[in-house]
LODRENVO-350807 format. One record per residue (C-alpha): x, y, z. Coordinates in steps of 0.1 Angstrom, whole numbers. Layout:
<sites>
{{X, Y, Z}},
...
</sites>
This chain:
<sites>
{{-304, 77, 158}},
{{-279, 53, 144}},
{{-245, 43, 158}},
{{-210, 38, 146}},
{{-174, 33, 156}},
{{-145, 56, 147}},
{{-108, 45, 142}},
{{-76, 64, 141}},
{{-56, 32, 149}},
{{-38, 51, 177}},
{{-6, 34, 189}},
{{13, 52, 218}},
{{49, 41, 221}},
{{55, 22, 254}},
{{65, 46, 281}},
{{103, 52, 282}},
{{109, 33, 249}},
{{122, 50, 217}},
{{102, 26, 195}},
{{72, 2, 195}},
{{74, -35, 202}},
{{77, -56, 171}},
{{41, -69, 172}},
{{23, -37, 182}},
{{11, -25, 148}},
{{1, -61, 138}},
{{-20, -63, 170}},
{{-40, -30, 166}},
{{-49, -39, 130}},
{{-62, -73, 140}},
{{-79, -59, 171}},
{{-99, -35, 149}},
{{-110, -64, 127}},
{{-123, -83, 157}},
{{-140, -52, 172}},
{{-158, -43, 140}},
{{-168, -79, 134}},
{{-184, -80, 169}},
{{-201, -46, 163}},
{{-216, -59, 131}},
{{-230, -90, 147}},
{{-247, -68, 174}},
{{-263, -44, 149}},
{{-240, -13, 149}},
{{-247, 7, 117}},
{{-213, 22, 107}},
{{-176, 21, 111}},
{{-156, 51, 100}},
{{-118, 50, 96}},
{{-94, 79, 89}},
{{-67, 84, 64}},
{{-35, 99, 79}},
{{1, 98, 70}},
{{33, 102, 91}},
{{14, 110, 124}},
{{33, 86, 146}},
{{14, 73, 177}},
{{-17, 95, 168}},
{{-28, 75, 138}},
{{-13, 45, 120}},
{{-42, 43, 96}},
{{-24, 53, 63}},
{{-42, 27, 40}},
{{-78, 25, 52}},
{{-89, 11, 19}},
{{-70, -21, 29}},
{{-88, -24, 62}},
{{-121, -17, 47}},
{{-116, -44, 20}},
{{-107, -68, 48}},
{{-138, -58, 68}},
{{-160, -62, 37}},
{{-153, -99, 40}},
{{-155, -101, 78}},
{{-188, -83, 81}},
{{-223, -85, 66}},
{{-243, -54, 74}},
{{-223, -26, 89}},
{{-216, 4, 66}},
{{-180, 9, 57}},
{{-171, 46, 60}},
{{-141, 64, 49}},
{{-138, 91, 75}},
{{-121, 105, 55}},
{{-103, 102, 21}},
{{-78, 130, 17}},
{{-89, 146, -15}},
{{-61, 170, -26}},
{{-45, 154, -56}},
{{-11, 153, -39}},
{{-24, 126, -17}},
{{-48, 108, -40}},
{{-55, 113, -77}},
{{-93, 116, -81}},
{{-94, 87, -106}},
{{-77, 64, -81}},
{{-101, 75, -54}},
{{-131, 67, -77}},
{{-116, 34, -86}},
{{-110, 24, -50}},
{{-144, 35, -37}},
{{-162, 17, -65}},
{{-142, -15, -61}},
{{-149, -15, -23}},
{{-186, -9, -30}},
{{-186, -40, -51}},
{{-167, -61, -26}},
{{-190, -50, 2}},
{{-223, -54, -17}},
{{-230, -17, -16}},
{{-220, -7, 19}},
{{-196, 21, 14}},
{{-199, 56, 28}},
{{-176, 81, 9}},
{{-162, 105, 35}},
{{-140, 133, 21}},
{{-118, 160, 35}},
{{-88, 184, 30}},
{{-63, 174, 58}},
{{-47, 200, 81}},
{{-15, 188, 96}},
{{19, 202, 86}},
{{35, 168, 86}},
{{11, 154, 61}},
{{8, 184, 38}},
{{46, 189, 38}},
{{52, 152, 30}},
{{30, 154, 0}},
{{37, 190, -9}},
{{1, 201, -5}},
{{-2, 239, -1}},
{{-23, 249, 29}},
{{-39, 279, 12}},
{{-52, 258, -16}},
{{-64, 226, 0}},
{{-101, 236, 4}},
{{-103, 245, -33}},
{{-85, 212, -41}},
{{-110, 193, -20}},
{{-139, 208, -38}},
{{-126, 203, -73}},
{{-114, 167, -67}},
{{-145, 156, -48}},
{{-168, 168, -75}},
{{-148, 151, -103}},
{{-144, 119, -84}},
{{-182, 117, -81}},
{{-185, 124, -119}},
{{-160, 97, -126}},
{{-182, 71, -108}},
{{-213, 81, -128}},
{{-202, 91, -163}},
{{-196, 64, -190}},
{{-171, 75, -202}},
{{-158, 102, -179}},
{{-158, 133, -201}},
{{-124, 145, -190}},
{{-115, 177, -171}},
{{-91, 207, -173}},
{{-89, 221, -138}},
{{-69, 243, -116}},
{{-53, 214, -96}},
{{-55, 184, -119}},
{{-64, 176, -155}},
{{-74, 144, -172}},
{{-84, 133, -207}},
{{-117, 114, -213}},
{{-115, 79, -199}},
{{-140, 53, -187}},
{{-131, 50, -150}},
{{-139, 15, -140}},
{{-153, -3, -121}},
{{-185, 16, -113}},
{{-200, 14, -78}},
{{-229, -8, -69}},
{{-248, 20, -52}},
{{-266, 43, -76}},
{{-255, 68, -86}},
{{-225, 66, -61}},
{{-220, 59, -24}},
{{-233, 86, 1}},
{{-210, 116, 3}},
{{-198, 130, 36}},
{{-173, 158, 45}},
{{-153, 162, 77}},
{{-166, 192, 97}},
{{-148, 205, 128}},
{{-164, 239, 125}},
{{-200, 251, 122}},
{{-193, 268, 89}},
{{-182, 235, 74}},
{{-214, 218, 86}},
{{-234, 244, 67}},
{{-211, 240, 36}},
{{-219, 203, 37}},
{{-256, 212, 36}},
{{-251, 235, 6}},
{{-233, 207, -12}},
{{-258, 181, -2}},
{{-233, 161, 19}},
{{-235, 145, 53}},
{{-215, 163, 80}},
{{-190, 142, 100}},
{{-189, 164, 131}},
{{-154, 161, 144}},
{{-160, 190, 168}},
{{-176, 169, 196}},
{{-208, 190, 194}},
{{-230, 193, 225}},
{{-268, 185, 223}},
{{-275, 223, 225}},
{{-252, 231, 196}},
{{-266, 201, 177}},
{{-302, 215, 181}},
{{-293, 248, 164}},
{{-271, 232, 137}},
{{-298, 206, 129}},
{{-325, 232, 121}},
{{-301, 253, 100}},
{{-286, 224, 82}},
{{-319, 210, 71}},
{{-332, 244, 61}},
{{-301, 249, 38}},
{{-307, 214, 24}},
{{-342, 224, 15}},
{{-336, 260, 3}},
{{-299, 265, -7}},
{{-285, 231, -18}},
{{-264, 228, -50}},
{{-252, 192, -49}},
{{-215, 185, -54}},
{{-225, 149, -64}},
{{-253, 133, -83}},
{{-274, 126, -52}},
{{-276, 142, -18}},
{{-269, 125, 16}},
{{-286, 146, 43}},
{{-272, 137, 77}},
{{-255, 149, 108}},
{{-230, 128, 126}},
{{-212, 136, 159}},
{{-182, 120, 176}},
{{-179, 112, 213}},
{{-156, 92, 234}},
{{-169, 58, 245}},
{{-162, 32, 272}},
{{-186, 12, 294}},
{{-184, -8, 326}},
{{-206, -24, 352}},
{{-199, 7, 374}},
{{-190, 42, 366}},
{{-157, 38, 383}},
{{-148, 7, 363}},
{{-157, 26, 331}},
{{-135, 55, 341}},
{{-105, 32, 349}},
{{-109, 14, 316}},
{{-112, 47, 298}},
{{-79, 57, 315}},
{{-58, 80, 293}},
{{-76, 73, 261}},
{{-95, 106, 255}},
{{-67, 127, 270}},
{{-40, 112, 248}},
{{-63, 115, 218}},
{{-66, 153, 224}},
{{-29, 157, 233}},
{{-16, 140, 202}},
{{-42, 157, 180}},
{{-32, 190, 194}},
{{5, 183, 189}},
{{3, 174, 152}},
{{-23, 200, 143}},
{{-4, 229, 160}},
{{18, 244, 132}},
{{46, 250, 157}},
{{49, 216, 175}},
{{37, 195, 145}},
{{59, 214, 121}},
{{90, 208, 142}},
{{83, 171, 148}},
{{114, 149, 142}},
{{102, 117, 125}},
{{111, 85, 142}},
{{126, 101, 172}},
{{100, 115, 197}},
{{80, 94, 222}},
{{48, 114, 222}},
{{33, 92, 249}},
{{61, 101, 273}},
{{55, 138, 267}},
{{18, 133, 273}},
{{24, 116, 306}},
{{47, 144, 316}},
{{21, 170, 306}},
{{-6, 152, 326}},
{{16, 155, 357}},
{{18, 193, 353}},
{{-18, 200, 344}},
{{-51, 195, 360}},
{{-65, 176, 330}},
{{-99, 161, 325}},
{{-84, 126, 327}},
{{-103, 95, 338}},
{{-85, 96, 371}},
{{-103, 128, 382}},
{{-137, 112, 378}},
{{-168, 128, 362}},
{{-168, 166, 359}},
{{-199, 187, 363}},
{{-213, 199, 330}},
{{-214, 236, 342}},
{{-177, 234, 352}},
{{-168, 220, 318}},
{{-187, 247, 299}},
{{-172, 277, 318}},
{{-136, 266, 311}},
{{-141, 259, 274}},
{{-120, 278, 248}},
{{-140, 300, 225}},
{{-121, 291, 193}},
{{-139, 262, 177}},
{{-108, 239, 170}},
{{-94, 245, 204}},
{{-128, 238, 219}},
{{-129, 205, 200}},
{{-95, 195, 215}},
{{-108, 203, 249}},
{{-139, 182, 245}},
{{-120, 153, 230}},
{{-100, 150, 263}},
{{-132, 145, 283}},
{{-142, 112, 297}},
{{-177, 120, 308}},
{{-196, 117, 275}},
{{-204, 81, 266}},
{{-183, 67, 294}},
{{-200, 50, 322}},
{{-227, 24, 330}},
{{-256, 15, 309}},
{{-278, 40, 327}},
{{-253, 69, 324}},
{{-246, 63, 287}},
{{-283, 59, 278}},
{{-291, 91, 296}},
{{-264, 110, 276}},
{{-275, 96, 243}},
{{-311, 105, 249}},
{{-302, 142, 249}},
{{-288, 138, 214}},
{{-317, 118, 202}},
{{-341, 145, 215}},
{{-323, 170, 193}},
{{-326, 148, 162}},
{{-290, 136, 157}},
{{-288, 112, 128}},
{{-256, 93, 137}},
{{-235, 90, 169}},
{{-200, 78, 163}},
{{-180, 63, 192}},
{{-143, 68, 196}},
{{-134, 36, 215}},
{{-99, 28, 203}},
{{-76, 56, 215}},
{{-46, 61, 238}},
{{-37, 32, 260}},
{{-71, 15, 262}},
{{-72, -23, 262}},
{{-87, -44, 234}},
{{-106, -66, 258}},
{{-123, -36, 275}},
{{-133, -22, 241}},
{{-148, -55, 231}},
{{-167, -57, 264}},
{{-180, -22, 259}},
{{-192, -29, 224}},
{{-210, -60, 235}},
{{-226, -43, 265}},
{{-239, -14, 244}},
{{-250, -37, 216}},
{{-271, -58, 240}},
{{-284, -33, 266}},
{{-288, 0, 247}},
{{-287, -3, 210}},
{{-320, -22, 204}},
{{-342, 5, 219}},
{{-326, 33, 199}},
{{-330, 12, 167}},
{{-367, 8, 174}},
{{-372, 45, 179}},
{{-352, 54, 148}},
{{-377, 36, 127}},
{{-408, 49, 145}},
{{-398, 85, 153}},
{{-366, 96, 136}},
{{-373, 84, 101}},
{{-407, 102, 100}},
{{-391, 134, 113}},
{{-364, 132, 85}},
{{-390, 125, 59}},
{{-409, 157, 70}},
{{-376, 177, 68}},
{{-369, 165, 33}},
{{-404, 165, 19}},
{{-399, 194, -4}},
{{-364, 184, -16}},
{{-363, 177, -54}},
{{-328, 162, -56}},
{{-323, 124, -56}},
{{-314, 112, -21}},
{{-289, 84, -16}},
{{-286, 79, 22}},
{{-283, 50, 45}},
{{-299, 69, 74}},
</sites>
């Protein structure tokens, strides 16, 4: 199992204030640079960063290609993952995507992971005039053509439903051959299986449990072997899962450091992705963090202040609908939050079920930079080395067995 960090660049407004302090955005950008540079030095495998627009407080990561370019010069080994590029052409023309991904691949000496997705929030789609009913078809058309643009010399041109382009040589070409590994955002089981059919890695944003992972792993790799029709020119078999992350010398210290991070992550995500609340958001006016604090007073939430919750109690209260269940799980603090022993024990359950990549959500809500740095260092020194060793001796042979009959070219960093 490999490990990565995940960034939304969350920035809650100070409680009771209508706007941020002047240096707040500057600070979170440079904090991320320091955090990822440390993770790289300790042997973390990946960093994934989102692309979002207009989602105040929830995500200030509107130009991830800039951050990834900076990180390409601040790091040496860690893989630089777009998690994800918004592919409908209203956000990004496929040729511009292909150019940016290829340029970053050259700058980073071939370390790019090309994550893709549709988007879902009303604020973003409305701002770029993307039609909700067509965004999945837009994603498929534009992702396929962006991959073609990185491979064909010259690109043969395209007359499509959502964009058209005459023949052009789209340059530069990426360092990785034929193109960087392809991923797709997956918050539902059906999208994970779609990823398998297209030969893509699945970025599991649904906070899957080890039990769910076991079932999905078997079916995902079966589809890769038997039903795969690649969207790109090479396949990237892989399952990744998100979980919240914070460590301490004691469980109580980790809980206090985790604070309102996971709960704010879930609250703000639910706010913007609910068509009612997100659709009525007044740009530049609302203090979402204030509404979160008020909501926490009224509800019995799974915040850090309540301590760890028994797994059986969590399961019986979970919503049945997949997206709502993901929000519920995102608010939890008892996943990769705790001491070395607690976090190791949790991760072993995912390793046993053959997870490829665990991605940690460390920067969220009102967590402190120094606590995130200490958690990264503690994990990197006390837990990461043993998982790295087992990845080489156990997980790689398992993957090779799963993929032994696959005829397609494989381009994967796993």
